[in-house]
C-alpha positions as CSV (number, residue, x, y, z in Angstrom):
1,M,149.6,65.0,133.7
2,S,149.1,64.7,137.7
3,Q,145.1,64.9,138.9
4,L,145.7,68.4,140.7
5,Y,142.7,69.9,142.6
6,F,141.6,72.8,142.8
7,P,138.8,73.4,145.5
8,S,138.3,77.2,144.6
9,L,137.6,75.7,140.8
10,S,134.7,74.0,142.3
11,P,130.9,74.7,141.1
12,E,130.3,76.4,144.0
13,N,132.7,78.4,144.4
14,V,133.9,79.9,140.7
15,T,133.9,83.2,140.3
16,A,132.5,84.7,136.8
17,D,136.0,85.9,135.5
18,G,138.2,83.0,136.9
19,P,138.8,79.8,135.5
20,A,135.6,77.0,135.6
21,S,137.8,74.1,135.8
22,T,141.6,72.9,135.8
23,A,141.4,71.9,132.4
24,E,140.7,75.3,131.4
25,L,143.4,76.9,133.6
26,Q,145.9,74.5,131.8
27,G,144.9,75.7,128.8
28,A,144.9,79.5,129.5
29,L,148.5,78.5,131.1
30,C,149.7,76.9,127.7
31,G,148.4,80.0,125.9
32,L,150.5,82.0,128.1
33,L,153.6,80.2,127.9
34,C,153.2,80.2,124.0
35,M,153.5,83.8,124.1
36,D,155.7,84.4,127.1
37,S,158.2,81.2,127.9
38,Q,159.4,83.7,130.6
39,A,156.7,84.2,132.6
40,N,156.8,84.2,136.5
41,R,155.9,80.9,137.8
42,N,154.7,82.5,141.3
43,T,152.2,84.9,140.4
44,W,151.4,83.3,136.7
45,Y,147.7,82.4,137.1
46,S,146.8,86.3,138.6
47,D,148.4,87.7,135.2
48,L,145.4,85.9,134.0
49,F,142.7,85.8,136.2
50,E,142.6,88.8,138.3
51,D,139.7,87.5,140.5
52,Y,141.2,84.2,141.1
53,Q,142.3,83.8,144.7
54,P,144.0,80.0,145.6
55,G,144.7,78.8,149.1
56,E,148.0,78.3,149.9
57,E,147.7,74.6,149.0
58,E,146.3,75.5,145.6
59,R,149.1,77.9,145.3
60,Q,151.3,75.1,145.7
61,N,149.6,72.9,143.0
62,L,149.7,76.0,141.1
63,L,153.6,76.4,141.2
64,G,153.1,72.1,140.0
65,L,151.2,72.9,137.6
66,F,153.1,75.9,135.7
67,D,156.1,73.6,136.3
68,E,155.3,70.6,134.2
69,T,153.8,72.1,132.2
70,I,156.5,74.4,130.9
71,Q,159.2,71.4,131.3
72,S,156.6,69.2,129.3
73,L,156.4,71.6,126.6
74,N,160.0,71.9,126.3
75,S,160.8,68.1,126.2
76,L,162.5,66.5,123.4
77,D,160.0,63.5,124.3
78,F,156.9,65.4,123.5
79,D,155.1,64.2,126.9
80,F,153.0,66.9,127.6
81,Q,149.1,66.2,128.1
82,L,146.4,67.5,128.8
83,E,144.7,67.9,132.4
84,L,141.3,66.2,131.1
85,P,138.9,63.5,133.0
86,D,140.6,60.2,133.1
87,D,139.2,57.4,130.1
88,D,136.8,55.9,132.0
89,A,134.7,59.5,132.6
90,P,131.1,59.3,130.6
91,I,132.4,60.9,127.1
92,G,130.1,64.0,127.6
93,S,132.2,65.2,130.9
94,R,135.3,64.5,128.3
95,I,134.2,67.1,125.9
96,A,133.3,69.6,127.9
97,A,136.6,69.3,130.0
98,L,138.3,69.6,126.2
99,S,136.2,72.8,125.0
100,D,137.1,73.9,128.4
101,W,141.1,73.7,128.3
102,C,140.8,75.3,124.3
103,Q,138.6,78.4,125.6
104,G,141.3,78.1,128.2
105,L,143.9,78.3,125.7
106,V,142.5,81.0,123.4
107,F,141.5,83.2,126.6
108,G,145.6,82.8,127.4
109,L,146.8,83.7,124.5
110,G,144.5,86.6,124.1
111,V,145.6,88.4,127.6
112,S,149.5,87.4,126.9
113,G,149.2,89.7,123.1
114,L,148.2,87.2,120.4
115,T,146.3,89.3,118.2
116,D,144.6,88.7,114.6
117,E,147.9,90.9,113.1
118,T,150.1,88.2,114.8
119,E,151.6,86.7,111.7
120,L,151.3,82.9,112.3
121,P,152.3,80.3,109.8
122,A,148.8,79.0,107.7
123,D,149.3,75.9,109.5
124,C,149.0,77.4,113.3
125,Q,146.3,79.6,111.9
126,E,144.5,76.6,111.1
127,Y,145.2,74.9,114.7
128,L,143.8,78.1,116.7
129,T,140.8,78.2,113.8
130,D,140.1,74.6,115.3
131,V,141.0,75.3,119.0
132,L,138.6,78.2,118.5
133,Q,135.7,75.8,117.2
134,I,136.2,73.2,119.7
135,S,136.0,75.7,122.5
136,Q,132.4,76.4,121.7
137,I,131.1,73.1,121.9
138,D,128.2,73.1,123.6
139,D,127.1,69.6,125.3
140,I,123.4,70.3,123.6
141,E,124.9,69.7,120.3
142,L,126.3,66.6,121.2
143,Q,125.2,63.5,119.7
144,T,126.7,59.7,120.8
145,S,128.2,57.0,118.7
146,D,130.1,54.3,118.7
147,D,133.4,55.7,117.2
148,D,133.1,58.5,120.4
149,D,136.3,56.9,122.3
150,N,138.8,57.0,119.2
151,N,137.6,60.4,117.8
152,Y,138.1,62.0,121.3
153,E,141.6,60.1,121.2
154,E,142.2,61.9,117.9
155,L,141.3,65.0,118.7
156,V,143.5,64.7,121.8
157,E,146.2,64.1,120.0
158,Y,146.0,66.6,117.9
159,L,145.3,69.3,120.2
160,R,148.1,68.0,122.6
161,M,150.6,68.2,118.7
162,G,149.4,71.5,117.3
163,L,150.7,73.3,120.7
164,F,153.8,71.8,120.1
165,L,153.5,73.4,116.8
166,L,152.3,76.7,118.2
167,Y,154.5,77.1,121.2
168,G,157.5,76.3,118.7
169,E,156.8,79.0,116.1
170,L,156.2,81.6,118.7
171,H,159.5,80.4,120.2
172,P,161.8,79.3,117.6
173,A,165.3,77.9,118.8
174,A,167.9,80.1,118.8
175,P,170.5,79.7,115.8
176,E,173.2,79.4,118.8
177,D,171.0,76.5,120.3
178,N,171.5,74.5,117.0
179,K,175.2,74.8,117.0
180,I,176.7,71.2,117.6
181,E,180.0,71.5,119.5
182,H,183.0,69.2,118.4
């Protein structure tokens, strides 16, 4: 994922009802796209966050984020990457961003219509339970260990691949898409 910058998401500009970070913004977009693969690329952020008022340069970055995310989710290469801090950032800030991404995903799914009554296979339900638990991580709970980087990488990969599972379940390929022409 490219490193996008949204000045309106800096701590001094964040509103109570808008996204708090790029990770949360991307997570919310993923939730929206899981529920509506035909989401409007020009207005998706206002569908999720009523009070989010990006500037013109940010709007261009939002279009880029949308295009990159939808393309990655539909890629046969599974090349989607979570918008998280670089590997050289402190583990606490990477985990906080991961928690933000999960909060965004839960928010995006909920705003877009996922409910407790939505029928999902057990593995998708388990994934969403895990996402909800990760979204509640508080940095007070963090205890560092030598395995932090490996555990973090495994968690990121789990979230990434689980998103493909959820996206595929909510948007299964149409039967005519599976036909092979001779």
